[in-house]
N, C-alpha and C positions, 0 to 999 in steps of 0.2 A: 504494500499500501504506499510505502514510500514514506519518510520522517514526519510528513503533514499529520496531525488530529484529525481523524475521521470518525469518532466514536459517536457523537449526536448525528450525524451525518447518516448513518445506519441503524441508531437506534432508536432516532426520534424524527424520520424520515419527514413525515409529513409537516409536521410541526416547523422544520428547519428551512423547508422547502417553500413553504406560506410564506414564511416570515422573509428569507432570502430574495423572494422575489419583488417585495416592496424596496427592501434598504438597499440593494444592490442595483434598483433605477433600474428594473426590466418592465414593471407594469406598476400601474396603480388599481389597486381593487373598489375603489372605493364611487367608482361610476354609479348611478342610479337606477341600472337595468343588471339585475342576477346573471351571470356568466357572461358579463360584456364589459370588459378590463379597457383600460388606457393605453395603449403603449409609451412608455416614453423613453426621452433620446438615446438613454445610454442601451435599452434592451433591441429599441428600431435599428439603430446603427449595425449590432451583432448580427438580426433576423436580415438586415440588407445585404452584407456579407456573407450569410450562405446563399439570397438569392441570386448574388451576382453568379456565384458558381453555378446555381442552378440555369441562369440564363445560358452562361456560357456553354453550356452540356448541351441543353435544348438547340441551341446554334448548330454546338458540333456534330449532334445527329439530325440536324434537317426536318426542326419542329420551325413551326412559325407561330409569332402571338397573335395573340387575339384579345379581345375583351368584349364579352357579353354584358346584357343587360341584367342585374338581378331579379325583376321582375318574371314569372314566368305565367302565362293563361295557364287556367284548371284546364283547359281543353286539350292544352297539349302535355301536361302534367299524368291527365288520364290515358293518354294512348298506351301506355306500359303498363300494363294492371301488375304485375310481378314487383316493378320498381314501386308503384306509388303503393301498395300493399307493404313494403319495406319501409316507408319513408312517411307514410299517412299521419301517424302518430307524434311526430317531431316538426310537423312543417307549421309555419307563420302564414297565416290566411290574410290577405288584404281585401276588406269587403264593402268597402265606402270610398269615396274620392270628394272630399269635403264632408256634406250632408247627403250625397245622393250615393242610392248603392249601386253597386258595379251589377253591369249587365254579366259577365265573367269575370267570376271571383280570380285573383291575383295571389301567386305565392311567391315568398322570399326564396330564392334558390336555396336549397339542404345539399344540391349537387349540380351538377349542370346538364347531363344525358339529355332531361327533356327540353331542355332550352335550346341546345345546338343541336339536337338531330333533326327539328324540321327545318333548320337551314342548309343542312349536309345535305338532304335532299334535293334543294335545289343547285348546292354550290358542285356536287361530284356528279356528272355526265357520262364520262369514259371512261375506259382502263388507263389512259393517259393521266388521267387525274390522282391514281393512285400509285404509290401508295399515300394519302393522305395526312398531313401531321400538324396536330396544333397541339397549343398550351396556352392556360393564364393562369396566374396569381390571381385570386380574387376573394371578397368578403362571401362567407356560406350561412347560412339561419338554420339551428337546428333546435327545437324545443327540447332540450336535456334535462330531462326529468330527475337524472341520478346529481348525487352531492358534485356541483362545480367545483374545479382546481385551475388555478392561471395555466394557460398554455394547452393543458393536457385535456380535460372536460369543461367546455366553454358553451355557450348557447350563440356567440357570433365567432366562427372561427375565422380571421381578419387577416392571415398569411394562407390562402389555401389554392396548394397548386394544382393542378390538374391538366395531363397531357390526353387527348384526345386522337384515335387515330383510325382510319379506314383502309381495307385491303382487300386486293382481287382473289385471296384464298386462307381459310384455314389455317397453311404451313406458314404464309409470310406474316400472318396476324401474330403466328406462336414466336417468328424469327423476333419480330416487334417486343414482346414480353421478353426476350433472354437480352436485346437490349436495352429492356429499361431496367434490367436487374443488373445490368454493366452498368449503367449509369448510377443506379442507388449505391452500388459498392466503391464508386469513385469517389460518392457524395459521402458514403459514410468514412475513407479512410482522411477523407480533407477534415471530417467532425472529428477524426480517432473514436469513433464507435463501433466495437465490434458487434454482429446479430446474430439473428438465425432467422431462415426463411422457412415458411411454412404453406402448405397447400390448404387451405380449409376446408373443413366437411362439409359435407353439402348443405346442412340445416346454417351454416352461418358464413355463406358465401353472400357477396354482394348481392343486392335486390336486382334479377335481370340477368345476372352472370350466366356464363356457364362453367366457370370456375374463376376462384378469388386464390392470390396468393398474398401471403404478407411478413413485413420483416418486422421484428421485436427484439428488443435491448433487455437488457436487466436493470431495476432498477436496483436503488441500496436496500430498502426494505425487501426484497425479492421478489417483488411481484414485475410481470414484464409488460410495455409499455410500445405498442403497434406504433411506427413511425413510417411505414410505407405500405401501398398497398397496389397492385398490377391483378387488373380485370382480364380474362377474356372473353367478350360478347358472344364469340361466334357470331351468328347472323339476326339473334333474339332482337336487338332494336332496330336495325335496318329493318327487318319486315313490320315493325310496327310504327315507323317511320316511313316505310318507303324508299330507303337510300338504297338505289341500283345506280349501275352503271351498265355502258355498252362495250361488250366486248369485242374484240379483233374479228371476232366474226358475223358480227352485230347480234347477237344474243344479249338480253338484258339477264343481270343478274345481281342478286343482294350482296351487297359488302359485308365484310367480316371486320368487327371491331373490339378494338383495346382501350382499356385507361390507365392510367397511373396517376398517384393521387398521393401527398404527402402536405403536410403544414407547419404551423410553428411548433407542434410537439417536437421536431427535429429539436430546438433551442432546450426545452424540456428537457430532453435526453441528454443536449451535453450540460446544462447547468446539474442533473439528478445525478449522470453517470461518473461527471469529475470533481463535483464538487468534493468539499470537506469542512471540518468545521469553524475555517476561518471564512467560507464562503465558497464562491465560484473560484474554480481553476481554468479558466478557456485555452481551446486549443491556439496556439499563433494566428492561424489560418482566420481565423473568424473574428479576433480581439480587435476591437476600435482601438486602441492604445495598446503596442505590443512591447514596446520597452517605456517604462516611468523612468526620468531620471529625478534623483531627491537630494538635492544639494545638502550638506550639512555644516553651514558655516559656525565658524567659536570666535567668540568677541577679539582674541587675544593673537587673530591671525592677521597677516594680511593677505593672503591666499585670497584669490576672489574666486570662490566655486561656484557661483552663479554665472559668471563667465565663462571658467572651464566648462560647463553642466550645457550651456549653452551651444559651444564647440563642437561636444560631443551629439547634441541632440542633429545638429547640423549636419554635421559628417552622417549618422545614420540616417536621418530624412532622406540624402541625397542619394545615399543606396536602396533607397525604395522601403524601408522600416518606418513601422506608425509608431511616432515617439513622442511623448511630450514631458514638459519640465514641468515639475511640481513648484511652483515660487510660490507659494501661499505661508503668512505669517503664523505657523503653527508648530508643533512640536513633530520633530521627525517620527517618533511612535505612532503617532495619529496618522500622519501622511502613509505609513508603512500598512497600519490597519484597514485604512480607505484603499486601498490599491487591493493589498489582497483580499477585502471582501469583491472587488469588482472582478476579480479575476485575472488581471495583467498579469503574464506569462513570467515576463522578467521585469527587476527593478535594478536600477544601477545608485549606487550610492557614490558620493563622491564628496569626501573633506577635504579639510587643506592638506593629509599629509599624501592625499591621492594625487592634489594638483602638483605640487613638490616634485612628487617622485614620480609624475605622469601615469599616474595607473586610474583602477576603476575597480570597485566590486562588484559583481554581479550576482544580483539573489534570485536563485531559479523558486515560479511559485510553487510548482509540483511536489517538488521536496521540501523546500526553503533550505536546500543549500548554498552557501555562499564560496566565490573563488573569485579571488584578485587578477585580473587581466592590465596586460601591457596597454598604454593608453595608443600606440600604432598599431597593436591587432584588436582593435575595437569592434570594427565591424564583421572579421572573421570569427571572435569569438562571440559575439552577438548570433548571427547564425547557427554556427554550429550548435551553442545552449537552446535556442527556439526549434531547432528539428531535435534535439535530444529529448525536449520537453513533449513534443508532438509526438515522438517515439514512445516514449514513458507512458503517456497518457494512455496511448493504445493498448501496450503491454499489458497497463496493469487492471485496463478495463478487461482486456482479452481472457486475463487469469481469473475474474470475478467471474465473469457471464461462464467460461467452462467450469469453474469449480461450484456453481449453481444448476450443472443439468446433470440429473442422476438418474440410470438407467435399470430400471426394478420390474419384477415378474409378477409382482402382485397386487391387489387393491390394500392389503395391508400395509406392505411396503411404500405403496406410494402414498400412505397415509403418513408414512411417519416420517417421509421427507419434508412434508407441507407442515407438519408439526416439530419438525427441528428447526430449518432454516430457509423455508419456502423454496422458492428458485422454480426448475422446469424438470417433470419428472415425464420418462419417456415409459412407454409401456406396452407390450405386445397388444395388438388389435386385430380383429376378424375382417373388420372394414364395415362390418352393419349398423347403420343409424341407432337401431336399438339399444345394443351395447356400447357406444360411443356413449347414448344419452345418459346411461345407466353409471356408465364411469363419472361420468362430469356432477351427476347427483351424489355419488357416493364420497368424492374426493371435496364437492363443495370446489371446484375449478373447471374452468374452461379448455375445451381440447382448442388448443393453436391449429389443430391439423397433422398431417402427417410429413416428414421432412421433402423438402425442393431441392434441385430435384426428383422426381419420383424413384429412380435409381436408389438414392439414398435411404428410401423409406419400406424395402422390403424387410419386415421381420427374419432374424434367423431362424434356421432349418430348425423344427423341433418346439418353436416357441409356441404358445397356446394362449389364446383370448383367456385373459381372468374371468370374465363375466359368463361365459357360454363353452367355455371350454374346448370349442373347435380349435382349427390351426390357424394361428397368427397368419395375415398376411402382410399389414404395416408394423411399423415402429409408431405410435400415435404420442404426442407432446401435449401434455397439462400443464397447466398453469393458473396461479392466481392472477389476474388482471387488472389493470387501468382502464 
């Protein structure tokens, strides 16, 4: 875990998280609509840095950005029966304009399939238009009835990323899912987040999907948090919204569709997975300030620590490093506390002796270790240290995740895992829904699904389903979730 204290982070995670969201300047929860929070400047800067990477990945893979209205007519929403059934209990309805009742009720989008696909039917005409790949980052609204939690479970998801694609075949849609997983893996490494990917059981797939895949991280309290989803719709929505294309032979076929979704839960995962008792620990890739320089003046010294700090900052800034000099007239200890709380990856301390000796002290946020470096090597040492911090955050989180995955053979063993330290339980499963739901009930846990890709999900030979005793076809994952 490194030298930093992480006890409260793991033992009292809920209180730690709720407090940190506000004191670290991520969001203010006091807005007078439950489950709708205000992004504060520091939190929004972090989220924008995550989104910059997502935008670059979308550009790299040939997705075009669009921006759809937030309102969806009830007539469009009702076209896909399974989809509306999945969301009807979460929808915000708009029934009046001023004092006048609307002829057609509107909903605030809970997700965008029913908004987009009537337009796809107008835009997609020929095989030459395929594959068709668009994305947007927007607000979505869901009447969440459970206990709300900032960034994790809210009623306004304000940074909702969704990519929607259309293809000429099931095989090309499958290729898109693989591309989505590659994009997600690059993003997860950018955020230093290890994760698992599971194919959801039939009863928990996205409404209207042929199948759904979800990516989870392990939270400090042993619960999992879903931070990414990919869905293959086959032709389910295409038939409901009449999205057809003309083939090279002049025939008309329905397109195959996929979606890929993420949200501000990405930031929640970063805060939760990497944090410690002192506050956030941000990966250098997304930290608004990668290096903070703290001058430490002494009354009896002629050394100008402030000028020296500014020189260091300018050199680092020129090298492309995000740096800030803290010249506030408060005690150094208070400055350390503030920047550690905000998760700044690296602190540079400069006192009179450092000025005279042409040195600087580097303090790592992840391990709290300090090293003294030469002034002439400052850029190289800072870059090397930032890389080391990122790698350490990833490895530390990977060890935590892997240490909380336990493979068992019986319900009793699975219960013991959840009683002990929670985490993810992997257990043989025959593949029948009845047995899966029975295990969910017995374990008071959710089936995340089976490992994906499916070749990794086959049960070892001779394993039996603990519910029915039949030969197990799969390994199923269960966890307590957010």
